[in-house]
N, C-alpha and C positions, 0 to 999 in steps of 0.2 A: 574288325572286322572285322569288321568287324568283318567275320565274319563272321560279318557284320554277313549276310545272307538270308527264303528270304519274302517268298510272294507265295500265296495263294488266292484262291476265287473260290468264290460261290457260286458252286456248278449246279444250275438246276436241268440243264438240256431240253430238248424240244419232246422227248418220249418216256414220261414217269412211268408208263406201263409196263416198262421191258426193264428187267435187270438187266445193267451191262458194266462192266471192269473196264478202268481204263487209267490211265498215267496224264500229265501232264508236265511238257517239256518246255524251259525257258532256256536260251543261250543267254550266260552271262560273260561279260568280259571282265580283265583286270583294266583301271582307268590309267596305267603305265604301260601298258601294252605296246612294245618294242621301241620304248626310249631309252636314253641314258638313263642308267642306275645315278639318281641323285639324293646323295647323302641327306640334303637339307629337306627336301621335298619328303623325303621318308620319315624325317622325326619331326617336321610340322605336321602334317598327317596324324602320327600319333598325339598330338601336344593338342592338337584341335579336337580329336576323339574323347581326350580325356579331359577337356575339360565341359565337354559334354557329360561323359561319365558323371564328374563329379557336381556341376550344377544342379540344384536344387527346382529340378520342374517336378510338375503334377502328371505322372504317368497317366492317369484319369482322361487328360486334354488330348491324347496322342501320342503319347511316349516322348521321347529324348532323343529322337536320331539324328544322325550327322546330317549338319550343313552341307552344300555341295560339292566343296574342293575337298572334304574329309573321304569318303568312300573312294574305297579302292576297284569297285566293282559295280559296273553296272547293266542291266537287261535291258531288252526290247520285247515290248509286247505293245498289241492293239486293244484301242480302247473306242465304244461308241460303236453305230450303226450306220453308213459303212464304216468301218473302223481305219483307224488311223495311228500310226507307228509313234511311241514312246519312248522315250532311253531315260533309266530310273536306276539311280543308286541303291542298292540293296544294303540292308541293314538288320543285322539281328538282334541288333539293342534300340528299335523302338517299334512302335505298333499300328502304324496307318499306312497306306500307300495315299499318296497325294501327288499332284501334277499343276504346272501353272496353266492358268484356266485366262480367256479371253478377257481383257480389262484388267488384269492384271499390273499393281504397281508396282515397280521396280523390280519385274522378271526380265531376266537374261533374253537377250536378242541372239545370241551368238555362242556359239562354243569352240574353245579353242581344241576341242578334241576332234574337230573335225564332223560333230554331228551337225543333223538338221534338226534344232528345235521346233517344238511343235505345242501351241496353244489349244487345250481343250475347250470348246464351246459346247455344251449343255445342248443349246437349242439346235445344233446340226447333226445332235443324233436324235435317230426314230424310236429308240430306246433306253433314253436317260430320263430320270425323274427327281428330284429335289427333295430331299431328306428334312422333313419338317421337326421343330425341337419335341414336339410332343408325341413322336412316331419313337417305337420299342429300342432303338438301335441308340438314339440319342439318349434316352433318359438311362437306358443299362450303362452307358459309356461316362455320364455323370453321375450315375449314383441317385438319379432321381430327374424329377422335372425339373427345368430352368426357372429361375424366378422371372416373371413377366413371359413366361411361355405362352404363344397362342399358335393355335393351328395353320396359320401364315406365316409367320416367321421361320425360318431357317435354322438348324442345326449348324451351328458354328463350331469352328475347331483352331486352336492357336497351339504352337510349340515354339520354344524360347530354348535357342541352346547356348551351352556354358560359353562360346565367343560374342555372345551378343545379337546372333542372328536369330532370325525369328520367321517363322511362316505362319501366315491366318488365312483360312476362308470357311469355305460350308461344305456341308456334305452329300454328296450326291451319288445315286443308284444308278448302273448303267453295265453295257455288257464289257467283256473283255475277250480278247482272241488267243488262243493260244495251241500250240501240239499236242497234242492228246498220243499218249504211247500205248499202241492198241496189240503189242507181243514184242519177243525177246527185240530188243534194236528196233522198233519199229513204229512210225507216230504215224498220226492223221490229225487232218484240223478240228479243232473242238471250240467250243466259246464257253461261255456264263455268265452270270450276273455278281456283279460284285459292289459293296460300299465303299466309298475312297474322297479325299479330299479335293475340292475342287481350291486351288490358290490363287487367292484375290490381291495378297500384300504377301510382300519375299523383303526381307532387310538382312543388310552385314552382307556376309560372303555368300550368300546365297540368290542376291542380286547383281551381284559384281565379279565373279568369281569367273578366270578366265575357262577355266574348266568346267562350265556348270553343265547342267541336264536339265531335263525334264520334270524332275521329281525325284524324290523319295518313295522305296518299297521296305514298308518294313515288314520285321517278322517275332515280335513279342509274345509275351506270353498274355497280356491284357481282353479284354471283350474285345476292346474293337479293332482288337489285330484281326485278317484276314483267315489265320491259323485257325483260332478261337469260331470265328463264324462259321467255318466248315464243320469246326466240332462238335459245335453244337446244333447244327444242320444236321448230323448224323451221316456226313458226305466221307469223310477222311478222319481217320487216326491223329491224333495230335504228337505225331514220332516224325523225325526227321534227321537225315544226314548228311555228310559233305565233307568230299574227300580231294584235297587239293596237290596238283604235282608239281612238285618244283623242279621235277628233272626233264619230264619229255614235255610240260607244258599240258592245258589241258585238266580238268579234272568231274567230279560229280556231285551232283546235288539232289538228291532223293526224298520224299515227303511220303511216308508209308514205312509198314513194320519191315524191316531189314532184317534178311533169315538168314542171309551170307554176304559178310562173314559174318562170326557170334563176334561180341562186344562184351566186355567186360565196364559195370557199369559203376559210380559213386554219388550219391543223395544229393540231389539242388539243394544249396541251402534257402528255405522258405520266404517269403517275403523281401525278395528282393527285386532290384528295378534289370538285372543282369542275370546271365547265364554264371552264376559263383557256384563254387564247390569248396568243400574242406580239403586244404591243405598240412598235413602234418607234418614231414620234413623232407629236408632234400640230402643226395648223397651225391659226394662227389669222385669219380673213382673207386668209387668202393667203398668209401668212408662218409660219415655221418655229420652234415653241420653241426657247430653247437649254435644254437639256436634259443635266443627265450621262450618259453612254452605257449607267448600269445601273441607271438609276432604277427602271425597271419591274420588275426581277431583285430579288425580295426572298426567295430561300432556296428555305425549303421551299412557300412561298405563290409559286413563280413565276409570272410572268404576268398577265395581265389577268382579272379573273373576270367573268363574264357570268351574269347572274342578273336575270329578270324579275320575281323577285319580290320585291327590293329596288327601293324607290321611285326613288330619288335616286342621282345619279351622284357618286362618292369618288375621288378622286383623291392621291396621294403629297403632302405639304407643300409641297415646292418646286417643283411642278408648278402643282398648285393657284395659289400664288403667282404665278406665271410666267401661268399663262391669265388668271386676274382681270386683271393688272394688263396685260393685251394688249387683251382686251374691253373696261376700263374706260378705255384708251388712246382711244376712238373717244366716249367722252362725258363729256370732262374737265368739263362742268357736275356731272355728274350727282351727287345730295347723297345716298348711302347713310346708312340707319337698319337697326339691327338687331332684329327683332321676334323676338318669345319668346325672346330671349337666344342665338339659334343661326342666324336666318339673315336674308343680307344682303338687304335688300331696298329700294325706291324711289319713288318717282313716277312715271310718265309721260304726259303729255298730249302726245306729239308724234305721233301717229299708229300706224301700224304697227309692230311690235318687229324684224320682220325690214327693216324699213327703217334702222332705226336701232342695231344691233348687228351685230356680225360673225360669219359660220358658222365653226363649229369642225368640223375634219377628224381622224378619227384614222387614223393607215396601220399595218396590221398585216402578219406576218410570209406573203408569197404574195403580195402585191398586192393586197389585200383591204381597201377603207378603208370607215370609216363617219361621214357627214354629219350633225351635228346644226346644226340649225337655229335662230335664237333664240327663234321658239315654242317650241321643244320644249325647251331648255334654261332657258328662266324658262316661270314661271305665276305666272297672277294670285290676287289674294286681295280681299279687301275688310277695309278697317281704318277703323274709324270711319264708314262707310256711304261710304267711299270706292273705288270699283272700278278706278282707277287705280295700285293699288300694284302692283306687280310683284316677283318672289322669284326669286334665281338658285336654281337648283338642283345647280351643283357645290359639293361638299363640301371641306371638309379630310378625308384620309384618317388620318390622324396623329392627330387629336382622337376618331377614333373607336372604336378599340377598347383592350382593357383593358389591352396590355401597350405602348401608346404606340407601336406600328411599322406606319410605312404600308400602306395600303391600296388599291387598284386597282382599280376595281368600277363595272361599268355597271351602274343598273337601269333599270326598265322607261319613265322619263323620257326616255331618249334610244333608247331598243328600241321605244318605240311607232309605229305608222304601218310598220312594218317586216315583212317575213317573215324568221325568223330560223330558219334549217336548222340542225339536230343532227343527222349523220354521224355515228353510234357503230363503223360497219363500216369507215369509211374514215378515222374518227380523225379529224374536221374541223368544223368550224364554220362557219356564215357566214351572210347577210343581204342583202338587197333590199328600198328603198323600195316601197310596195306599197301597195293599198288596201284594207286590214283589213275592207272592209265590204264588198268582193264575194264572187269563191271563188277555190279553188285545184283543182291536176290532181292526182290521187293515185294507183297503180296499183298493185294486187297484182301476185304471180309469175308470172299469168295472161297480165299485158299489159293486163289491162282498166283503164280510168284513169276514177274516177269526182270527179265535182264536189262540193268540200266548202266551205259556205259560213259565212259569222258567224251564228247566232242569237240570238236576246233571251232570254234565260230570266224567267217572273216570280217578283217575289221570293216569298220563301218566308216572308219576315218582315211581320210586322201593325206593328211599330212601326220599320221604317225609312221613314222620312220626311224632309222638309224641303229643304232647297235641292239641285237637280238638282246633281250628281258624275257624272262621266264611268262610264259602264257598261262594265265589263271582264269581258264574259262571253265563255265560250268554247265550242267545242265540240270534242271530241277524237272523232278518229276514227282508229281504228285498222284496218290492212289487214289480212286475215287470212285463211289460205287453210286448207280441210282437204284432209287429202293421206290416202290408202290407209296 
């Protein structure tokens, strides 16, 4: 996280004869909010996500979203009529929304996050309808009608994840409840109609995780994603942006055309399951690393994955080695030690890390660069009551995959405090350094621009207490237009 990020709604509204412009807002919360920073938990989170990335799944079956324990963020949304609240993980790498349903096998009964889990029941909603296998959504999702399809056969879904977990069930259409932005930092209640998965059977971590949620909310590029549903209906542009604030907490997630700030972009690598870009070179302290010309081209995994849902940053082994050598050359007396058998850490009593370590800069196709400062790629932990211990967020990508192949992935450690823009209409992605606790401007097709700012969501959990951890609370604003 993905940023991993992240929800859309097929919004038809009650009055189709009047042109109305609006935004939709969802509060999103960091899963580890308020907890002790546990290095093993962070690394385990990323390893499971990478298992998902590298598993050969059929994206047309609903994508390859993360199991419940791998998601860093969750959002609350209402489903059905009358609406009930559901807490779902958000994932930029998968394509459908699904929630656990009544009668589900191996669905979690409770969550260690302190949330009340709810099973969705289509029969209890007056606005629900089942999606048959011969309906357009199903035939489009599977590139044609499935063998044995009859009008009375439901459209099924199944997703298998890299860690062996899976979810399966059937698609339904029902209302979703949300907050619609009506002006600058103003909202009003709204609702729409969406197609999502009704989970009938879960396995692995999806059914046993102590940090379970009600489902997963995907925001991928496939036709089955809610973003694609909205775009094909002409309701929203296929553009979204996020800004995560790891200084003050909070953040912004907006769907629509961002007009302020301006963002430079680079092309997305085509035909990839995730948001991949072409990384050309890396600079450390003003010096370019000497790297093989094809080091970032891994065949079908071509390009560098941009994923705010992943915590750390992963580089191919040869790149990781050169990078760390260059960084440590500026601190020849530094004594490294391994913490929890996986993190390179050190004690630092010489003041600001930005003064003692070099800046790292990534250069991408299209003259786009990403500057990562020491305070962003280094994070502080407490070891034996010593608060001056720092660890590197850079990780050896070759050690993280099940097949041992290198992976290049930039997570929220280096994406925080930047507005990241995904323009799927132009197939580009870009970013700019930004104050994520402020606001951005997003406009709709009528040309009206609204301010979307960072909001704090009070925790729904009564047991998330302890040491302060950065709050990654997102607001998701989707700009929609109602047309005749």
